[in-house]
N, C-alpha and C positions, 0 to 999 in steps of 0.2 A: 020983227023979221021972223018969219016962220022957218022951222028946220024939219028936214025929212027924217023919219025914224026908220032904222033898218029892221026889216021883218025877218025873224029867224025861220029857217026851213025845218019844221018839226018832223017831216018824214025822214029826212036824212039823219036826224038825231036818233030816232027810234031804230033805224037800221044799224047805226053804230052800236047802240046798246045791245041789240040782238046778237050782233056779231061777237061782241065781247062776252056776252053771257054764254053763247054756244061754245066759244073757245074754252071758256072756263069749265063748262060741263065736260068737254072732251078731255081736258087736262085731268079733271077729277077722275073720270072713268079709266084713263090710262094709268094714273097713279094707283087706283084701286086694283086694276088688273095686275100691275107689277107687284104690289104688296100682298094682295089677298087672292089673286086669281089662280087658276089651275095651271101649273107649269109643266104638266106632263106632256110628253111628245105623243103625237097622234098620227094615225095612218088610216086612210079610207080603204076599205076592203069590200069587194063584192061578195055577197053571201054564197053565190053559186060557185065560187072558187075555193071555198073552204068546206071542211067537214066538221059538223057539230054533233057531239054525242052526249047522252045523258048519263050522269053518274048514278050507279045503282048499288044496292047491297044484295049480295047473293053468295052462294057457295063458291069458294075459290078452289078450282081443281088444280092441284099442284102437279103439273106435268109439263114436259117439253116434247117437242116434235123432233125426231131424229131420223136419219136415213140408215137402214140396215141392208147389208149386202149378203146374199145367200152364199154360204160356204159349206163344204162337206163337214160332217161331224168330226172327222179326223182325217189328217193327211199324213201319209207315210212317204218319206223322201228316200230316193234311191241314190246312194253314193258309191263311188268306186272303191272297194276294199283294196284292190290291187290294180296298178296301172297296166296298160297294154294296148294292143291294136285291135280295133273292132273287126272281127272276121265275118260274123253273121248277125242279122237282126231278124228275130222271129215274130215280133209283134209291133204294132204301131199305135199311136195315140187314139184314144176314144173307145178302145175295146175293153170288155170285162175280162179280167184274168184271174185264174185260180191261184191259191197259195202253192208255191213251189213251181209254178209254170215258167219255163225258160223264156226270157225276153231277148237276150242277146248273148253272143259268144265272143270272148276276147282271147288274145294269145299274148304270151310273154316268154321269149327265149331265155332271158336272164333268170326268170323264175324256174324254168325247167332245169337250168344248170344248177341253181341253188338246191333244187330237190335232189338232183343226181349226187351232188357233193354230200348232202345231208344223209342220203341213203348209204353212201360209201363209208362215211364216218360212223354211222350207226352199225353197219356190218362189221367194221373193224373193232369197234368197242365190244360188240357181242362176242367176237372171236377171242379178244383179249380176256374177257371175263371167263369164258369157257376154259382157256388155257390156264388162267390163274387158279380156277377151282381144281383142275387136274393137278397142278403143282402143289396146291395146298393139301390135297388128298395124299399125294406122294410124300410130302414132308411129314404129314401126320402119321403115316404108316412107318416111316423111317424113325420118327421120334418114339413111337410106341415100341418098335423093335429094340431100340437102344435102352428104353426104360426096362424092358423085360430082361435084357442082358445084364444091366446093372443090378436089378433085383436078384437075379440068379447069382451073380458074383458076390453080392453082399451076403446072401444066405450061406454060400459056401465058406466065405471068410469068417462069418459069424460062427458057423459050426466048428470050423478048425480052431478058432479062438477059444471057444468054450471047452473043446476037447483038450487043447494044449494047456488050458488053465488047470484042469484036473490032473493031467499028466505031470505038470510041473510040481503041483502040490505033492504028488507021489514020487517026485524026483526021478521020473522016467525020461524027461527031456530037460534040456538046458533052459536057463532063463532067456538066453538070446533067442532061441527058437520061439519061445512063448511071446517075447516082445515083438518079434517080426509078425507073427500071426495077429497080434493085437493091433499093430499099426496098419496092417493090410485091411482088417475089418473096419477100423475107424475111418481110414481114408476112403474106402469104398462107400461107407455110409454117407460121408460128406459129399462125395461125388453124386450120389443118388439124390440127396436133398437139393444140391445145386442144379442138377438136371431137371428135377421137378419144377423148381422156380423158373428156370429158363423156358421150360416147355409151357408153363402157364402164361408167362409174359408173351412168348411167341404166339400162343393161341389167341390172346387178347388182341395183339397187333394185327394178326391175320384176319380176325373177325372185323376189326375196324377198317382194314384195307378192303376187305370184301364188301362191307357195307357202303364204303365210299364209291366203289366201282358200280355197285348196284344202283346207288343214287344217281350217279352220272348216267347210267343207262336209262333209268326212269325219266330223267330230264330230257335225254335225247329222244325218247319215245314221245314225250309231250311236245317237244319241238317238231318232231316229224308230223304229229297230228296237226299242229299249227301250219306247217308247210303244206300239208295236203288240203287243209281248209283254204289256204291261199290259192291253191290250184283249183279247188271247187268254186272259189269265188270268181274265177275267170269266166264261169257261166253265170251271167246275171239272171237271177230268178226273182219272181214276185214273192215277197214275204207274207202277203195276206191276199184275201179275196177282195177285189175292188175294181175301180175304173182306172185304167192306165191314162192318167191325165196328160203327162208329157213324157217323152223319151228323146233326149237330145243326142242322138247318135247317128253316124253315117258310116258306111263301109270304108275301111281304111283309116278311120280317124284314130289318132293317138290320144289315149286317156291317161291322165295322171292320177295317182293314188289320192283318194279323198275328194275327187271332183264330183260335183252334183250332176247326176245323169238324168234324173226325172223324178216324178212323184206319182203316187197312187192315191186316189180318193176313195175313202170308205163311205159308201152311200147308204149305210143302214139308217141314217137320219141326217138332218141338216141343222146348221146353226146360222145365226145372223151376226156378222161383224158390224158393229155400230160405232160411228165416230161421234164423240160428245165434246162440246165446248169446254175448255179448261175451267170456265167460270163455275161449273158444277162439280168439279173434281172432289170436293169435300163432301158432297151430298150423295154421290153415286157409290153404292155399296153392293156387294153380292146379295142376291135375293130380291132386289127390286124388280117389280113386274112391269110389263108393257104389253101392248096389243096392237094389231093392225087388221084391216079388212082386206079380204081377197076373194074374188069370185062370189060375193054375197055372204061370206062367212067371216066371223071374227076369230082370230087365232091369238092365243095368249103365249107370252114369253116370260122368261126369268133370266136375270143376269147370273151367269155361272163363273165368269172370269173377268178380271179387270187388268188391263195392261197399264203399268204405272208410267211408261214413257209418254211425254207430251211432245208432239211434233206439230209445228205450224199452228200452235194454239189449240190443239185438239188431242184427246186421248181415246183409246179404243176399248170396247168391252165386247164380250161374247154373250149372246142370248140364245137360249135353247127353248124349244117348244114344250109346252106343258099339257096341251089338250089336242094333240094330233098335228100331223104335218100336212100342209096342202099338197094335193096331187099335182103332178106335172111341174114341180119346181125345177128351176135351172140355175146352175152355179153362175154367180155374177148378177142374178136378178136382184132388183132393189125394191124395198118397200118403205113407206112412210110410217114410222112407229110412234105411238104415243107412250112415252116412258114416264111412269109415275114416280115422283120424288117424295111424296108424302100424302097424308090423309087430307081430304077436303074439309074446309071450315068456312064459316060465315066471314065475309070481308066486304069492304067498300071497293068497288071495281071501276076502273076506267079502261075503256077499250084501247087496244094497241093502235098506234098510228105514228105518222112521221114526226110528230112533235118531240118524241123521245130523243131522236137523233139531234135535234136542234137544242134541246134544253138539258139533256142528260137526266130527265125526269125530276129536275129540281123545281120547276115552276111551269104553269100553264096559263093560257088565256081563258078566263071564266066569263061566260056570256051573261050580261045583266038580264034580270027578269023581263025587262022591257024589250029585249032583243035588239036594241039600237046600238049597243057598243059592247066591247069585251075588254077586260083589264087583267093585268098580271096578278098572279097569286103564287106564293111559295107553297110547295107541297113536298111530301116525302113518300117515296115509293119503296115497297118491299119486294116481295116475290113477283114472278111473272110467269105466264104460260103463253102459248101461241095466240091467245085471244085477248087476254086482259093483263093489266098491271094491278097489283094489290096496293091500295092507297092507305098509308099509315097515318098521315096527317095532312090537313089543308083543304079537304073537300068533304061535302056531305051528300048523301043520296038525294037525287032530284035536281041537283045543279047541272048546268050544261057547260061543256068546255069544248074548245076547238082542238081536235086531235090530229088534224092534217099538219103538214110540214110548216114550220115557221121560218124557213130559210129566206123567204121574200119579205119578211116583216121588219128586218133590220133590228134596231135596238129601241123600238118604241115601247111606251108603257100602256097605250090604249089604242084599240082598234075601233073605228067608226064603221059599223056594219050598214051597208046600203042594199 
């Protein structure tokens, strides 16, 4: 009996083997990619949407760009020495005024009353001093007259005493009469000595009293001068020659003592008030130089004053001209100044760009020599000027980096450049 033998389909077998082999290869590739593959995140970037610059080594000019505002070389402020009512205004803003030229007239009835009282007190004191001197002279004459009388009496008693002493020794007078003459002489002598002491003390006291009154009168004279100066201050006058920049007065306005009334600009020269970022506060010192261009000429400046107060992250300095002042300057005009912070020296430079705001200068995307991709690299940046950053570590001359903003790149490690 014959039996039929099953014939195996060889094509189906080979297809199964191929499928198993392909699956194995795929598994091996996936495993390799997981274990040994590049795990970095990537982002496709169009090259026309980024800016690529080349790193170079060149002289680093250590300067910053700042804005300077033109100000007068000196400003004199006008304050009210005495309060009062504005009666007249002689000048207005914008005119040139001479030193001592009247600007406005004030009035103050209380001040006039004070002056009247001061004059009355002064006149009374002068009269009292005059009367006191007359009295002193009269007392002096009276004392001198008494002194003469006592001297005369003492001589007379002394002469009688000496004569009686001789007569008594010759027994021409009694002892009682001699003793009386002796006592009269001695008491008169003591009276004379006492009067001289009293006269001396009275003279010293009168001298001190007279000096005190004269001192009082001198002080009153000084006070009178001050009062008259207050009266003179009712006429507001220019203390210097210059431009009357402001005068904040109106007819009938009441002014308080010490109130700011205006200012005068001295236009012999000009200075520039410059605002500097507080980041540079430790590097900005007096004597630093700067320059700017105006009307085809370059003008040089030097820092003459630094204001220590920091406001809104900035501090101010004054810069004065060293090689002439531009013509037709106007107060309030601004210039872009290049302020030097130090001497230039060789350094590796990277152009400024938006990348710094994204990375803080801690890393950049370096373009591969093939130009097909860019990858992260840590760097360290030092000084900076308006055009370049100084690279201290991480980059070499000739390398190319992306300097435009990284804000749209996210947190990727590699950029695929298309």
